Each structure stands twice: as structure tokens, then as C-alpha cells.
C-alpha positions in Angstrom: -29.9 3.0 12.1 -27.3 5.0 10.4 -24.3 3.6 8.5 -20.9 5.1 8.4 -20.3 6.6 5.1 -17.4 8.6 3.7 -18.1 12.3 3.0 -17.8 11.8 -0.7 -20.4 9.2 -0.7 -22.8 11.4 1.2 -22.1 14.1 -1.3 -22.7 11.8 -4.3 -26.0 10.5 -2.9 -27.3 14.1 -2.3 -26.2 15.1 -5.7 -27.9 12.2 -7.4 -31.1 12.9 -5.4 -31.1 16.5 -6.5 -30.6 15.6 -10.1 -33.3 13.0 -9.9 -35.7 15.6 -8.5 -34.8 18.3 -11.1 -35.5 15.7 -13.9 -38.5 13.9 -12.5 -40.4 17.0 -11.1 -41.0 18.6 -14.5 -42.2 15.3 -16.0 -44.6 14.7 -13.1 -45.9 18.2 -13.3 -46.9 17.6 -16.9 -49.6 15.3 -15.4 -52.6 17.3 -14.2 -55.7 15.7 -13.1 -58.5 17.4 -15.0 -60.9 16.7 -12.2 -58.9 18.4 -9.5 -57.3 21.2 -11.5 -53.7 22.2 -12.2 -52.8 23.5 -8.7 -53.7 20.3 -7.0 -51.7 18.3 -9.6 -48.7 20.6 -9.1 -48.9 20.1 -5.2 -49.1 16.4 -5.6 -46.3 16.1 -8.0 -44.1 18.3 -5.8 -44.9 16.3 -2.6 -44.3 12.9 -4.2 -41.2 13.8 -6.1 -39.6 15.5 -3.1 -40.4 12.5 -0.8 -38.9 9.9 -3.2 -35.8 12.2 -3.8 -35.3 12.3 0.0 -35.5 8.4 0.1 -32.9 8.2 -2.6 -30.6 10.6 -0.8 -30.5 8.5 2.4 -30.7 5.1 0.9 -27.1 4.1 1.8 -26.9 6.3 5.0 -30.1 4.7 6.5 -31.8 2.0 4.2 -34.6 1.6 6.9 -35.5 5.4 6.9 -35.3 5.3 3.1 -37.9 2.4 2.9 -40.2 4.2 5.3 -40.0 7.5 3.3 -40.6 5.5 0.1 -43.8 4.0 1.5 -45.0 7.5 2.7 -44.4 8.6 -0.8 -46.4 5.7 -2.1 -49.3 6.6 0.3 -49.2 10.2 -0.7 -49.3 9.2 -4.3 -52.4 7.1 -3.9 -54.0 9.8 -1.7 -53.6 12.3 -4.5 -54.8 9.7 -7.0 -51.7 9.9 -9.1 -50.9 7.1 -11.6 -47.4 5.6 -11.6 -44.8 8.0 -13.0 -41.2 8.6 -13.5 -40.5 9.5 -9.9 -41.4 5.9 -8.9 -38.1 4.7 -10.4 -36.5 5.7 -7.1 -38.3 2.9 -5.3 -36.2 0.3 -7.1 -33.0 2.0 -5.8 -34.5 2.0 -2.2 -35.3 -1.7 -2.4 -31.8 -2.4 -3.8 -30.3 -0.5 -0.8 -32.4 -2.4 1.8 -31.0 -5.6 0.5 -27.4 -4.5 -0.1 -26.8 -2.3 2.9 -29.6 -2.8 5.4 -29.6 -4.5 8.7 -31.0 -8.1 9.0 -34.5 -6.6 9.9 -34.4 -4.0 7.0 -33.3 -6.7 4.7 -36.3 -8.8 5.2 -38.6 -5.8 5.4 -37.3 -4.9 1.9 -38.1 -8.5 0.8 -41.8 -8.2 2.2 -42.1 -4.7 0.8 -41.5 -6.2 -2.8 -44.4 -8.6 -2.4 -46.6 -6.1 -0.6 -45.8 -3.3 -3.1 -46.8 -5.4 -6.1 -50.2 -6.2 -4.5 -50.8 -2.5 -3.6 -49.9 -1.4 -7.1 -52.2 -3.9 -8.6 -55.2 -3.2 -6.3 -54.7 0.5 -6.7 -54.7 0.3 -10.4 -57.5 -2.1 -10.6 -60.0 -0.1 -8.6 -59.1 3.2 -10.4 -59.8 4.4 -13.9 -56.4 3.2 -15.2 -57.6 0.0 -16.9 -59.7 1.8 -19.2 -63.1 0.8 -17.8 -63.5 3.2 -14.8 -65.6 0.7 -13.1 -63.1 -1.2 -11.1 -62.3 -4.9 -11.4 -64.3 -6.8 -13.9 -63.8 -10.1 -15.7 -62.3 -8.4 -18.5 -59.7 -6.6 -16.3 -58.8 -9.7 -14.3 -56.1 -10.9 -16.8 -54.7 -7.3 -17.0 -54.5 -7.2 -13.2 -52.7 -10.5 -13.1 -50.3 -9.3 -15.6 -49.6 -6.1 -13.6 -49.2 -8.1 -10.4 -46.6 -10.4 -12.1 -44.7 -7.5 -13.8 -44.7 -5.3 -10.6 -43.6 -8.3 -8.4 -40.9 -9.2 -10.9 -39.4 -5.7 -11.1 -39.5 -5.1 -7.4 -38.1 -8.4 -6.5 -35.4 -8.1 -9.1 -34.1 -4.9 -7.5 -34.1 -6.6 -4.1 -32.4 -9.7 -5.5 -29.7 -7.6 -7.1 -29.1 -5.9 -3.8 -28.9 -9.2 -2.0 -26.3 -10.5 -4.4 -24.2 -7.3 -3.8 -24.6 -7.9 -0.1 -23.2 -11.4 -0.3 -20.3 -10.1 -2.4 -19.5 -7.3 0.1 -19.5 -9.9 2.9 -17.3 -12.2 1.1 -14.9 -9.4 0.4 -14.9 -8.4 4.1 -14.3 -12.0 5.0 -11.3 -12.2 2.7 -9.9 -9.0 4.2 -10.3 -10.3 7.6 -8.6 -13.5 6.7 -5.8 -11.7 5.1 -5.3 -9.4 8.1 -5.3 -12.6 10.3 -2.7 -14.3 8.1 -0.6 -11.1 8.1 -0.8 -10.9 11.9 0.2 -14.5 12.2 3.2 -14.0 10.0 4.3 -10.9 12.0 3.8 -12.9 15.3 5.9 -15.7 14.0 8.7 -13.3 13.0 8.5 -11.8 16.5 8.6 -15.2 18.0 11.7 -15.9 16.1 13.2 -12.7 17.1 12.4 -13.3 20.8 14.1 -16.7 20.6 17.3 -15.3 19.0 17.4 -12.3 21.4 16.8 -14.6 24.4 19.8 -16.7 23.6 22.0 -13.6 22.9 21.0 -11.6 26.0 21.0 -14.6 28.3 24.4 -15.8 27.2 25.9 -12.3 27.5 24.4 -11.7 30.9 25.6 -15.2 32.1 29.2 -14.2 31.0 28.9 -10.9 32.9 27.7 -12.7 35.9 30.4 -15.2 35.8 33.1 -12.6 35.3 31.8 -10.5 38.2 31.6 -13.5 40.5 35.2 -14.4 39.5 36.4 -10.9 40.1 34.8 -10.9 43.5 36.6 -14.1 44.4 40.0 -12.9 43.0 39.9 -9.6 44.8 38.9 -11.3 48.0 41.8 -13.7 47.7 44.3 -11.0 46.8 43.2 -8.9 49.8 43.5 -11.9 52.0 47.0 -12.6 50.9 48.1 -9.0 51.1 46.9 -8.8 54.7 48.7 -11.8 55.8 52.0 -10.6 54.2 51.7 -7.1 55.5 51.9 -5.6 52.1 50.4 -2.2 51.5 47.8 -2.0 48.6 47.7 1.1 46.3 43.9 0.9 46.1 41.0 0.0 48.3 39.7 -3.5 47.6 36.5 -2.8 49.2 35.6 -0.2 46.5 36.2 -2.8 43.7 34.4 -5.4 45.7 31.3 -3.2 46.1 31.2 -2.2 42.5 31.5 -5.7 41.2 28.9 -6.9 43.7 26.6 -4.1 42.2 27.4 -5.4 38.8 26.5 -9.0 39.7 23.4 -8.2 41.3 22.1 -5.8 38.5 23.0 -8.6 35.9 21.2 -11.2 37.7 18.0 -9.0 38.1 18.2 -8.0 34.4 18.6 -11.7 33.3 15.5 -12.7 35.3 13.5 -9.7 33.8 14.7 -10.4 30.3 13.7 -14.1 30.5 10.3 -13.1 32.0 9.5 -10.6 29.2 10.7 -12.8 26.4 8.8 -15.7 27.8 5.6 -13.6 27.6 6.4 -12.4 24.1 7.0 -15.8 22.5 4.8 -18.1 24.6 7.4 -20.8 24.7 11.1 -21.5 25.2 13.2 -22.8 22.4 16.8 -22.8 21.9 18.5 -22.5 18.6 22.0 -21.7 17.2 22.9 -18.1 16.8 24.6 -17.2 13.5 27.5 -14.7 13.5 29.7 -13.0 10.9 31.6 -16.2 10.5 28.5 -17.8 9.1 28.1 -15.3 6.3 30.3 -17.1 3.9 28.1 -20.2 4.2 25.1 -18.0 3.5 26.8 -16.5 0.4 27.7 -20.0 -0.7 24.1 -21.1 -0.4 23.0 -18.2 -2.6 25.7 -18.7 -5.2 24.7 -22.4 -5.3 21.3 -21.3 -6.3 22.7 -19.8 -9.5 22.8 -16.1 -8.4 25.7 -14.0 -9.4 26.5 -12.6 -5.9 29.0 -9.8 -5.4 30.0 -8.9 -1.8 32.0 -5.9 -0.9 33.2 -5.2 2.7 35.0 -1.9 3.1 36.0 -1.0 5.7 36.2 -4.3 7.5 35.4 -4.6 11.2 38.2 -3.5 13.3 37.3 -5.8 16.2 34.6 -8.2 17.4 31.1 -6.5 16.9 28.5 -7.2 19.6 26.7 -10.4 19.2 23.4 -8.8 18.7 24.6 -6.8 15.8 26.1 -9.7 14.3 22.8 -11.6 14.6 20.9 -8.6 13.1 23.3 -8.3 10.2 23.0 -12.0 9.4 19.3 -12.1 9.6 18.8 -9.0 7.5 21.1 -10.4 4.9 19.5 -13.6 5.0 16.0 -12.0 4.4 17.2 -9.6 1.8 19.0 -12.4 -0.3 15.9 -14.6 0.1 13.8 -11.8 -1.5 16.3 -11.4 -4.1 16.0 -15.1 -5.0 12.2 -15.0 -5.0 11.6 -11.6 -6.8 14.8 -10.9 -8.5 15.3 -11.2 -12.3 18.2 -13.7 -12.0 20.9 -11.1 -12.5 23.6 -9.7 -10.3 23.0 -9.2 -6.6 25.2 -6.6 -4.9 26.0 -6.8 -1.1 28.0 -4.0 0.6 29.0 -3.9 4.2 30.8 -0.9 5.7 32.0 -1.4 9.3 32.6 2.0 10.8 33.7 2.6 14.4 30.3 3.5 15.5 27.9 1.9 13.1 27.7 -0.7 10.2 26.0 0.2 7.0 24.4 -2.6 5.0 23.1 -2.5 1.5 21.6 -5.2 -0.8 20.5 -4.4 -4.3 19.1 -6.7 -7.0 17.2 -6.3 -10.3 13.5 -7.2 -10.3 11.5 -8.7 -13.2 8.8 -6.0 -12.7 9.3 -2.6 -10.9 6.6 -3.5 -8.4 7.3 -7.1 -7.9 8.9 -7.2 -4.5 6.3 -5.4 -2.2 7.9 -2.7 -0.2 5.7 -3.4 2.8 5.8 -7.2 2.7 6.2 -9.4 5.8 9.9 -10.0 5.1 10.5 -6.2 5.0 8.6 -5.8 8.1 10.8 -8.5 9.8 14.0 -6.9 8.6 12.9 -3.5 9.9 12.1 -5.0 13.2 15.5 -6.6 13.4 17.2 -3.2 12.8 15.0 -1.4 15.3 15.7 -4.0 17.9 19.4 -3.1 18.1 18.6 0.6 17.8 19.1 0.9 14.0 16.9 1.7 11.0 16.1 0.0 7.7 14.6 1.2 4.3 13.6 -1.0 1.4 12.7 0.9 -1.8 12.3 0.3 -5.5 14.8 2.3 -7.5 13.9 2.0 -11.1 14.5 -1.6 -12.2 16.3 -2.4 -8.9 15.1 -3.1 -5.3 17.4 -1.9 -2.6 17.5 -2.7 1.0 19.6 -0.4 3.2 20.2 -0.6 7.0 22.3 1.4 9.5 23.0 -0.4 12.8 24.9 1.2 15.8 27.7 -1.0 17.0 29.5 1.2 19.6 33.1 0.3 20.2 34.0 -3.1 18.8 35.7 -5.5 21.3 
């Protein structure tokens, strides 16, 4: 029955209704039925104007209640014997609201009220003294009554029709927004699927190596212990401790591998293998960008002191790939600067390029979301901001101790 409105919308409707009452009431009071006296005319003007102002105040909050209050005001107006006045303008706004914001039932009740209201107005005026004869419907007043019926029906239906057109426009806008949200969610899901595929390969490979090394160490220690026992050589360390430790590593790694595969299968819905880019593939990426006609400048200082973790290499490659793709799509064709700083505990990455317009590359686009997820997946952070005429992507990724 009640629609959800923002506080400022409710305030606007109440203020508009108050201004309407303040303007319409003095004009309605000017009409005083000479047969009933001024006091009766004042009472009828106040009651009718306040009812129509109330309908105007709740027309968007509850179009059904507004329509009912408007009909109550019309009945009161006819009961007091008042002719159409300035306050009746509120009826058009109520009919508009029933078509634009009402439920399906209120929508069609407003449509029916347009026809019924035109008939009621015509009959009320025809049987009253407002056609000039004072004797009701006559052959001479029939043309006037028909003209009133057509004019009233046209005016009331016009208000309802405008509301129906607005209703159609609002629904089309909501459908577009829903479609845009669905497309955005689909893009994010595709990016997550790609991340899941990449991380599956990286983690599965790493854990498989750990398992192989642990199994090999177990075999080597067992062989060494057996040889030492046969030769009667004293060992400086207890092989059973190392054996138990490596057995724990092997069991834990196997369990983690099974859990990771299960979680990533649920995330991406399907298994798909793909090549994993590393730092060695960055030169090929730079060559592709330069082949597209971009003046690419790369600065690596300091260089990595060892072999960074595979996950970090993958994240750096994917972030650079997306940032350079955005530079190609949204850049002004000028210089693109890439800076990599490999510190002992972290790697700092920065990509900056000029843009044709300051707001051209959206800071919350799907590519930026994907890069941020890449950084967060390895425990890092990423920021993409417009700095004047340049768009800059900065990321900081923890790498631990390079091997």
C-alpha cells in the first residue's frame, strides 16, 4: 500500500501540498453560496481544499489512498453544492500518480476513475444551476453537457496517460539497470573464473612439488638410516625426528591439495588448464604493447634478488597486462611508464599513462576490479586513480624471501 520514498521526496510532497492549500484556500473562500451564507461556504471550502491537499501530499507515498481521498473530496464538494474550483487541479496530479506509481490494481482504478469522473462531473453540472437554466437537463443544454463530458474525459485521461508513459519509462530504466548489473556480475564472475584457473595451476603445482620432495626426503632418510645401521656408524642426529617431520609435511600438503582443488572447483564450476606467465614473459608483453605503437618506458629498480614466488609473478604479470590494456584502450597515445621495485619483502608496481579526457578510464571499471582482486589474492593492495591528465595504477604485493 505504501511505497518506499526517500526522506527528501516526502518533504517535497508535503511542502507542495502545503503551498497548494495556502494558494487554493483563499481562492475557494471567495466563492460563497448566497443561498447558504458565508459560514457554510467557508466550511465547504476548507473541508474540500484540505482533503485535496492531503491527497496531493500522499500521491507518491500511496497512490491508492490518494485516489480514495480525492474521491472523498469530490463527494464532499458535490454534497456542499460547490462548483468546480481551483482546488480541483489536485485531481489531475492524483490520477497521474496512480498511473505512474500505483500497483496494477491502482493503475486500472485510476483509468476507470478518469471515465467515471468525467461522467460524474457532467451529471453534477447538468442537474445543477451551472448551465444557466437552473432547471436541469434540457434540449438546449444537451450539447453543452456533451462538450463538458468530452472535455472532462480528455483532461482526466490525459493526466492518467502521461503517468502511464512515465511508468513505462521507469520500468524500462529499471530493466536497463538490472541488465547492467547482470552484465557486471557476469564480467566479475568471468574474472574470478580466470583467477581460479590460474591459482589452481600455481597452487597445485607448488603443492605437488612439496609432496614429491617430502616423499623423496623420507626415502633418503630411511635409506641413510638403514645403511648407517648396517655399518655400525653413529649418527649425530635422530633420523626418526626428521622422518616424523617430513611425514607431517607430506600429509598436510596432500590434504591442502585436496581442499584447494575442491574449493576452486566450486568457485569456477569447471576444470581448465592454461599456461602460467612469469617474469620471463614480461618482455614479450612489453613487445606486444610497443608493437601497437605505444611509447613504453620500463624501469626496474631494484631488480629481484632471487626468484619471487610463482603466485606473485603471476599477479604482477596479470596486473601489468590489464593496466597496459587499459592504457591502450583509454590512453591518449603518449608515453606509458612502468616502474617495478623489487624490495626484500614486497614488490611495488606502478603504471601511468595520459588520458584523452580526465574521466575517460573509469576508476571502478571491471578491469580495475580484476586487478584489485589479483592483488588481494596474494595479500597485497592496489589503487587506481586519476591524477590530473594521467591515470595511475599502483600496487604493493608482499613477496617474503625470494628463493
